[in-house]
C-alpha positions in Angstrom: 7.7 13.8 -15.3 7.3 10.3 -13.7 3.9 9.3 -12.4 2.9 7.6 -9.1 -0.6 6.6 -7.8 -0.9 6.4 -4.0 -3.9 4.8 -2.2 -4.9 5.8 1.3 -3.1 9.1 0.8 -5.2 11.3 3.1 -3.1 10.7 6.3 -0.1 9.0 7.9 2.3 7.2 5.6 0.2 7.8 2.5 0.2 11.5 3.0 3.9 11.5 3.6 4.5 9.4 0.5 2.5 12.0 -1.6 4.5 14.9 0.0 7.9 13.4 -0.7 7.3 12.3 -4.2 5.6 15.7 -5.1 8.5 17.6 -3.6 10.8 15.6 -5.9 8.8 16.6 -9.0 6.7 13.5 -9.5 3.2 13.7 -10.9 1.1 12.3 -8.0 -2.4 10.8 -8.3 -3.4 10.9 -4.6 -6.4 8.7 -3.8 -8.6 8.3 -0.7 -12.2 7.3 0.1 -13.5 10.8 1.1 -11.6 13.6 -0.7 -13.9 16.3 0.7 -12.8 15.3 4.2 -9.1 15.0 3.5 -8.1 18.5 4.7 -4.3 17.8 5.1 -4.2 16.3 1.6 -6.1 19.1 0.0 -3.8 21.6 1.7 -0.8 19.8 0.4 -2.3 19.7 -3.1 -2.9 23.4 -3.0 0.8 24.0 -2.8 1.9 21.4 -5.4 0.2 21.7 -8.8 1.4 18.2 -9.8 -0.8 16.6 -7.1 -4.4 15.6 -8.1 -6.8 14.1 -5.7 -9.2 11.3 -6.7 -11.9 9.3 -4.9 -11.0 5.6 -4.6 -12.4 2.9 -2.3 -10.3 -0.1 -3.2 -13.0 -2.5 -2.2 -15.5 -1.1 -4.8 -15.2 -2.4 -8.3 -16.9 0.7 -9.7 -14.3 3.0 -8.0 -11.5 0.9 -9.4 -13.0 1.1 -12.9 -13.4 4.9 -12.5 -9.8 5.5 -11.6 -8.7 3.3 -14.5 -10.9 5.5 -16.8 -9.5 8.7 -15.3 -6.0 7.6 -16.0 -6.7 6.6 -19.5 -3.5 5.7 -21.3 -1.3 7.6 -18.7 1.9 5.6 -18.0 2.2 4.7 -14.3 5.7 4.4 -13.1 4.8 3.3 -9.5 1.5 2.1 -8.1 1.8 2.4 -4.3 -0.8 0.2 -2.6 -0.8 1.9 0.8 -4.5 1.8 1.8 -5.3 -0.5 4.8 -7.3 -0.9 7.9 -6.7 -2.4 11.4 -9.7 -3.6 13.4 -9.2 -4.8 16.9 -10.0 -8.4 17.6 -10.5 -10.2 20.9 -7.8 -12.8 21.5 -10.3 -15.0 23.4 -11.2 -17.9 21.1 -14.7 -19.5 20.8 -16.8 -20.7 22.5 -16.3 -17.5 24.5 -17.1 -15.4 21.4 -13.8 -13.7 20.7 -13.9 -13.5 16.9 -16.2 -11.3 14.8 -16.1 -12.9 11.4 -17.8 -10.1 9.6 -15.0 -7.7 10.8 -12.4 -10.2 9.7 -13.9 -10.3 6.2 -13.8 -6.5 6.1 -10.1 -6.4 6.9 -9.3 -9.1 4.2 -11.5 -7.2 1.7 -9.5 -3.9 2.2 -6.0 -5.1 3.0 -5.8 -8.1 0.6 -8.4 -8.0 -2.1 -8.3 -4.3 -2.5 -4.6 -4.2 -3.4 -4.8 -7.1 -5.8 -8.0 -5.6 -7.4 -6.3 -2.3 -8.1 -3.0 -3.8 -9.3 -4.8 -6.0 -11.8 -6.8 -3.0 -13.1 -3.7 -0.8 -13.7 -1.3 -3.4 -15.2 -1.5 -1.8 -18.7 -0.7 1.7 -17.3 2.3 0.2 -15.5 3.5 -1.7 -18.5 3.6 1.5 -20.6 5.9 3.3 -18.1 9.6 3.4 -17.5 9.8 2.2 -13.9 7.0 -0.4 -14.0 6.8 -1.0 -10.3 4.0 -2.0 -7.9 4.8 -1.3 -4.2 2.7 -2.8 -1.5 2.6 -1.6 2.1 2.5 -4.8 4.1 3.7 -5.5 7.7 6.0 -7.7 9.8 2.7 -8.9 11.2 2.2 -10.8 8.0 5.3 -12.8 8.6 4.3 -16.2 9.7 7.8 -16.9 11.0 7.5 -13.9 13.3 4.3 -14.9 15.1 5.0 -15.4 18.7 2.0 -13.8 20.4 -1.8 -14.5 20.3 -4.4 -12.2 18.8 -4.5 -9.8 15.8 -5.9 -12.6 13.7 -7.7 -10.3 11.3 -4.7 -8.1 10.5 -2.1 -10.8 10.5 -4.0 -13.0 8.2 -4.8 -10.2 5.8 -1.1 -9.2 5.4 0.0 -12.8 5.2 -2.5 -13.4 2.4 -1.5 -10.1 0.7 2.2 -11.3 0.8 1.3 -14.6 -0.7 -0.9 -13.1 -3.4 1.6 -10.5 -4.4 4.4 -13.0 -4.5 2.5 -15.0 -7.0 1.4 -12.0 -9.0 5.1 -11.0 -9.2 5.7 -14.2 -11.2 2.7 -13.6 -13.4 3.6 -10.0 -14.4 7.4 -10.5 -14.8 7.1 -11.2 -18.5 5.6 -7.7 -18.9 8.6 -6.2 -17.2 6.5 -5.2 -14.1 8.1 -5.7 -10.7 6.5 -6.0 -7.3 8.0 -5.0 -3.9 6.5 -5.9 -0.5 7.5 -3.2 1.9 7.4 -3.2 5.8 7.5 0.5 6.9 8.7 -0.3 10.4 6.9 0.8 13.6 5.7 4.3 12.6 4.1 7.1 14.6 0.7 7.0 12.9 -2.8 6.4 13.9 -2.2 2.6 13.4 1.3 2.6 14.8 3.1 2.8 18.1 3.5 6.1 19.9 7.2 5.5 20.3 7.8 4.5 16.7 9.9 6.2 14.1 8.6 9.4 12.3 6.7 8.9 9.1 9.1 11.0 7.1 12.0 8.7 8.2 10.1 5.6 7.2 9.2 7.0 3.8 12.7 8.1 3.1 13.9 4.6 3.8 11.1 3.1 1.6 12.1 5.4 -1.2 15.7 4.3 -1.0 14.6 0.7 -1.3 12.4 1.7 -4.3 15.2 3.6 -6.0 17.5 0.6 -5.7 14.9 -1.8 -7.2 15.9 -4.2 -9.9 13.8 -7.0 -11.4 15.8 -9.6 -9.4 14.2 -8.1 -6.3 10.6 -8.6 -7.6 8.4 -10.4 -5.1 10.7 -9.8 -2.2 9.6 -8.7 1.3 11.8 -5.9 2.5 12.0 -3.6 5.6 12.2 0.1 5.1 15.9 0.0 6.1 16.7 -2.5 3.3 16.9 -5.7 5.3 15.0 -8.8 4.1 11.9 -9.8 6.1 11.2 -13.5 7.0 8.1 -15.0 5.4 
């Protein structure tokens, strides 16, 4: 049975990722910050014995150490870095007081540092598996070439930094046979997405098709859920 660990799995895309992989017989380590409040995830786990739920805040070093201890020597075929936050920012620049830097730092801490922190911690588990793949939920908003509007400074910069960090990490882990995919899920009907977006199940099916077709020559690439390359 192949193994996958999914962060931010209590709702939206994360929950759908857990659902689809579990239905296909994967062993799923589903993580979120507050398992006791994750009603939908707990209901899903009750009907799939191969799902286990674990507390994990990717910004806390002690939580990352704890999940590493819980996994032990378990091979991890896929680490799916899905956890992320979006905080609104005012697009009015100083001196009118538009940017709240403490919120900006929080978004960077979760979206960028959290994914890198967890990936670094679980490299041994990945290296001992068959698939050896790190997938990262990023966004077209992290594409510098695509920026044509003002605002969203916190989120854009966090995803652009994530893309750059993971691109470099892909080079570093290649000798261990570990690959990294940067994935844009499209505009999805979730709490963070547009109301007229695509359904989460459609997005995840597309993402899984990209994952299934992965080869090491794709490592470090930035790909949309439909398989098309994204501009940096």
